[in-house]
Structure formats: structure tokens, C-alpha cells
N, C-alpha and C positions, 0 to 999 in steps of 0.2 A: 503493499500499500504506500509506504513511503516512497517508493522509486517512481510510482505514479503520479504522487501530489509533485515530487520534483520535475517530474517531465511535464507535468500542466504550467509549472511557474516559470517554464523559457521558450524559448522559440528556437526552431532547428531546421534543417533540411527537411527532415520528418515532419515534423509539424506542418511545412507547406505542401507535402503530399495528402496531408490529413485535412488540409482546410476544405476545398470542397465538400468534404463531408460534414463539415462544420456548418457550411451555408445550406446544404440541404436539411441538416436539421434546424436550423434557424427559420428556414420557410415553413417547416412542419410546425415548429411552436407558434408562429406568427399565425397561420391559419387555423390552429386549434383555439388559440385566445380568441381572434377574430369570429371565430364561428359562436363562442359563448357570448361576445360583446353584441354581435347584431342577432343573436335570439336564436340561430339555426340549432344551436345546442344549448338545451333547457338547464338553467341552475336552479337549486333546490334554496327557497326561504325558509329559514326554521321558525320564524317568527318572534326570537330575541335577537339582541346584537349579538353578532359574531365578531372576534378579533380572531386574527389570522397571524401566527409567527411562522415566518420562515427564511427563505435565503435564496439567492440565485445562485449560487455556487455548489459544487458536489464538496461534500465532508462538513465537518462540525464547526457550526461558528458559535455555539452558545445558545440554539433556539431553546433547548430542554430548562436552563437555568433562568433563563428569562421569562417563560412560560410561566414557571412557579413563582417566580418573582412577580409577576404581573397578577396571579391568582391571592397571593398574598395581601396585594395592596388592595386589589377589588373587594375582598372580605373586610380588610378595615375601612374601606368606603360604604360598608353596608350592603354590598351586592353579594349576590351568592353564585359565585361561578361554576362551572362545567368543564373539563378539560377531557377535549377529544383529539385523540391520536391513531394513526394508521397502524402500529403497532408494528414495526419493521423490523424483519426477520424474527417475529413467532410464527406460529403457526396457525392460530386464530384466524380463521376467513369471514365469519358473518360476526354482527355487531353483539359487543357483550363487554360487561363491568371488569374493571382489572381491581384485584384484591391483592393486599399487600403480602400475599404467601403464596399468589400464583407464580408459576414457573415461567422465568423470564422466555424461556425456548417457545412457551405456549404464546405469553402475552406481548413479549418484545421486552427488550432492557430499559428502554425508557419510561413507557408506561408502567412498569413495575416500578422502578425508581419514583415516579412521581405518586403513583398510590402509598408508596411506604411513605412518604410525608404526609399522608393525612391531611390534605387542607382541603379538599373538596372530591367529588366523585370523581372518577377518571373513567373514559371508555375508550375502547378500539372498535376498528373496521375498517377493511379494505376500502370501502366508500364513506368516506367521513360524514357525507350528507346523512346516509342511513343510522349511520352511527349516533348522529346528533340527535335526530328524530327520537331513536330508541332510548338514548339516554334521559330526552327531557321528558319521555312517557313514566319514564321510572322514577324521575326526580322534577317533578312540576314545580317544586319550590325554586330551582335555578333560574336564574333570569340574564344570564351571559354566558356565552360560551367561547372559551379560549382554545383554539386548533392551534396544536403543536405540528409544524412542520408543514404547512398545509398552503403554501404560496402558490404553487402550479397546481392544485386541485380546486380546478374554478367551478366543480359541480355546485359545490357548498359556498352560495351567496354570503358575502363579507361584508360588514360596516366599515372597520379599521385593520388596514392590513400592515404590518409591521415587519420589515426587513432587516435582519442583523447581517452585518458587516465585521469579518475577521479584521481588526485594526492592524493586524501585522502583515499578512497575506493578501490582505485585499481582494483583487480579481485575478489574480496570475496573470498568464500572457493576455488577458483581454479575449480570447477567444472563446467559442462555444463548442461544445462536446461534440466528436472526441480530439480535435486539437486543443483544446483549453477545458478547464473548471466549471465555464458557465452553463447553467441550466436555461438561463435566459437571456437576450441581450441586455449590457448596461442601460439602455432605455427604458427597461421594465421600471427601472427604480424612481422615473421620473413620476412615475401614478402611484406609489404605496404611498400610505398616510405618514408613515415614520420611518425613518431610518435609525439603528442603534449600531454603534461601535462598539465593538467589544475588545479594548484593550488598545493598544497602538494610540494613535493620533488620530482624533476625531475632527471631521471637516466641519463646515460652519453651519451645515443642515443638518447633523447626525447629532443625537443624543448619545451621551458618553454610559458606558455599561462595563464593570469590573469584577471578575469572580474574586470573591475571598475567602479563606478557609485556613485555618491552622491547627486544627484540633483532629486528632484520630482516634476512631471507634474501633475496637477491636471485633470483625466479622462473627467470629466463633460465640464472643462472650460479649455482647454488646455495654454491657456495663461498665467496662475497663475503657478508661480514656487516656489519652497520652498525649501531651503537646509534641512541637516539633524536636525540641530540645533532647526528648527522651530518645530519640535515635541519632544522635549524632555518633556515638560509640559502637553503632552496631552495623553489621553489614547488612545493607538494606539493598534490594531489588525493586525498582518501580514498575509496574503493567500498566498499558493504557492501550485499549483497543478501541479508541473514540476518533472522531473525524479529524482529529489535530493531536495526536499525542505528544508531541513537543510542547504543550502549551502547558501538560500537567507536569511533565518534565522539569520545565523552567520555574512553575510553581513550587516544586520541591527545592529546587537548588536556591529560589530567594528565601525558602523557608530555614535554608542554612544546611538540608539535608544532602549528605553525599549517597550517590545511586548509582546502581548498575542498572541501564535502563534497557527496556523490553517493549517496542512500540509493536502492536497487533493490528489487522484490519479492524476497519470500524464495525461493531457488532459482532466482533469475534465468536463463536461458542466454545468457551474455556472449558478446558479438561483438564483435570489433576496433574496430567503428564505435560502438559504446556508450561507449568511452574513449578516444575521439581529440579529447583536450583541447587547446586551444592554451595555450602559454604553459606547458607542463608539463615540471617536471624529474623528479618522481618520483611514480609512483601507488602507494599503500599499501592493502595489501590483506589482508582475513581469510583464513586457509589455506583454508576451506570456499568463498571465491570463487577464490581461486588455482586450484584444479582445475580450473575451467572457463575457465580463460585460457592455460594453459601452451602451448598451441598457437600463437599469435599474439604471445606477450609478446616485447617486446624488453628493453633493459636498464635501462628507468626503472622496472619492475615489481619492488616489495618487500613482502615477504608478513610479516606479524606473527603468530609462534607463541604462542599462550597455552595455559596449563594451568591446570586448575582445582586450588586449594587447600582442602581439605575437612576439616571437623571430625574428628580421628582417630576420635572415638567413634563414628563413623556406621561404618567399618568392622569396628571391634570387635562393635558390634551384629550387624551383616551377618554376621559371621563364627560369633558364637553362636547365629544362626538356622538356618544352613545347616549346620553342622558335622555334626548329626547324619546327614544325607543320605549316602548312599554309593550307588555303583554296585552 
């Protein structure tokens, strides 16, 4: 995965060979979106405000932490949110609720992580509009939907779109798949309701977001808590099967922890043999990876919880946009 990402963040003669395919992909994306905008393909209107969190690049930008942060802030503002996700890499195909005890292999790692936070109901479905309708039928008290990673799922009509930008990697070589990392052209960002920059330097039109966390919880015995300094004298291995593993490794380094790093593909289905490292006192994991390791974890597994800190102006803007809506 790391080599693919490096490939997308430069240009070479091979990229020129793939560029015609990128143009073809761009045309397909344009006609698909146009079909929804002109009514050839029908959107589903849910009846409550829908907030979509997504990105236009392949790979992680921090969508799930932002989704959780928005849900928390909506609750603080007196709303009753409901989170809807596709359940990527999970085996479930039909709409269903996600429980904190569900297998990540069935419901997906990110929905399981969000359900563990116990903020609000979390539902998944291959078709997010159908999942949202089923979830509202089960939870009529919910008055706003936050859709995690749904920017390109145009079937679900939305009231507020948020595109998350990796502040460090930005948009790679600026080309669309397969020659570059873009799912949609950069011009798509002109139509979203808000841009959120995760780390790095934000532009004048972007809200800022940072991921903060310094406390580790033992995966086998959750009541055990350690701070970063407790790992300074240990032989540590850091594992990350997320969209941008280096972000996690850099975070650990900023905490003063020296690790042997092991990047894995995004949504990697971990097995015990993947993590059987010699001379290992502690394995440091992201929350997203930890939900796939709890079945075989021992006392060496430690999980870093991170929370998104978002510019308060974003939630103010969002509330102004959705406040006129009612059920």
C-alpha cells in the first residue's frame, strides 16, 4: 500500500501512459454526477438533515474522527444524531445496526470503532440511503444523520457536505485514478459546504482539524491505562492498517516513543501471525486496527485513542445550515 501511495504522489513516464485512463474515469465521474443533478438518477430524501463527511482522494484523511467529533458536538447542541456508514471491508450487505461487540469482519472496522464510542446509534449498509431509512425507522428520536465517507454516494440526498483534506499530502500529483489518487476532480471542492484540513497548513477557505491523543489503553485489560512515558524503556512495535500509516507513526514519535513501525494496507484483516514480532514488549495500535485484534490480543497490546479537535466555527456554520430543517 505504501508503494502505491508513493506512486500516486509523483509523476513519471508511466503516469503519462495511464493518463488516458484517468481522463476516461473523469468522464464517467462527470456523467454519473450529472445524471443525479439533472434527475436521470433519483436521489433519496430522508426527511431529516443529512451531513456527509468524505474526501476526494483515495486513502484516509481523518473522516471517521471528524464524524465522531461532529456527533459529539451535535449532541452538545441538543440534537440527536445517527451515524450511517457503508461498513467497508465488512461482510454485512443489508442495513443493520452496529453493536460494540460485533465482529469488525462483519460490520467493518470503522463502524465498530464508532459504535464503541457509544455516542449515538451507528448503522451500516451497502446503500447508505436504505441504511438511513431503516435506521430512522428504528430510532425515530434521531433528527440528524451524519454519513461517514459518503461524498460520492449521490443516491443519498444531503444538506451539508464536508470534504476532509490531508494537510500534509494534499492531493498528490493532482490526477484522477488510476494515474493519481483523486476520486473526483479538484473542481468538486468548489461545491462542498465546507473544507476541513487535517494537520498541515490550512488554506484561507479551510477549517482546521487536529488529532489529539496521548493515553494508551490495554486491549486485553481495558482498565489498565498508560501514558506515553511508560513506553520509553520498552521495545515497542507500532502497527497501522489505516489510509495514512505514517500519520500514526509520526504521532507516536511526537509523544517521544521510539518504535519499530509496521505499515499495513488500509482495512487489513489482522491475524495473530501478522503481529508475532520477536523482542516485543509492547504493540501500539490505532483504535481502528484494535477492533480487529481483540480476539487474539495479549497483555502487550496497547491502543491509542485519538479525538479530533475541530475549529468551532465549523459546527456554528453547520448548525446555521441545518437549523431550518425539521421532521
